[in-house]
C-alpha angles and dihedrals in degrees: 000000000000094000091087091072093061093063126096131204132192110176111089113221097178133008128192112211121197095319117187124179130181135180105205105308094340116100111214096174130016123197097324120180130174139123139231116217124215113268099010134117106236119190128203112201138171143123121293111293093024094127099254099134090041088058093052089047090056092049095054097036105256089118127035113213118225092221136027134024143248123227115205123181089343096310116115117212138171093203141008134184118238092243091054091047090053091049089052094053106271115130127181143200121197138231088235110047112253105194132135098256096198094051127083125256089253094051093046091054090045089061086067088067095059095101090054096052113105104183119090127255091257093061092040091055092051093040090214135138114339093006092057092048091047093050091052089054093048091048089056090057092048093048090054089052091049090052091046093053092043095236100126090123093062099038093115098034118108105248091229088071094052127098116255096257093055092046088057089052091051090051089052088050092053090052091048090051088070089061093229126196089205120034118195114202118191107201096324092179098045114133094008129131121235095269093049091048091052091051093048092048089053092050093048090052091046092049089052095044104037101033096033089229117164109229132201113185140180113214137163097197102094093194089059093045095050092047103048106025127096094195135004132208117198125210129190124181090343096309131105111244101165142018131173147069116340094253091052095047096049090055094048109114094212089056092047091050092049093052094044093045092238094130092054 
């Protein structure tokens, strides 16, 4: 899995420019700048409370920063709504799994196709004519994702009955169903055992390689980050303290101090 670090990328897909975010008097992010290049796996790391999830929330529009801007595919914006971000090719998984627990794996992943459905609700409810034909085409896409993630055996199982690791895989499948250009993964390996982590690492790498999807992920497992990331940005207490290739970042004294608690 170390081959990812040998790659280089030049085209910027998204750039974060001097982003600052506060909640009342609490500063979550202070003057953060970095970019995500097309086709890479970009990691955001840092101790608990560093502002990592807040940064993802700014990128896909859940939070609106008080200062700074984000440029995505050449368009500079100070704020965006999550629905607009999804329409423009940004998909997201969450630290806490956000699936429909009573619905099957297949139906959960199908919800990721909603933005690509063109027929109205009336025809969709009746499942007649163009709506029926459209659903068949969307199901073909979803079935390919199910095969890709090797979850054929749970396709009809309600996700609430699945173990945690498989629920994470279903959530990844739902995000992939939107066919994103930029996939944001918030701690995709959290709570997993070693075997589950290895599987998820493989799928992340395959998504990046086979689909050409640009990936930005938050992850606490440094072994995973160093193995699969092309570049790493490091946050600590809402400030950027490191940015570069994995080998560079892990030798950075400021990063070492932050993780060991020396600087605090």
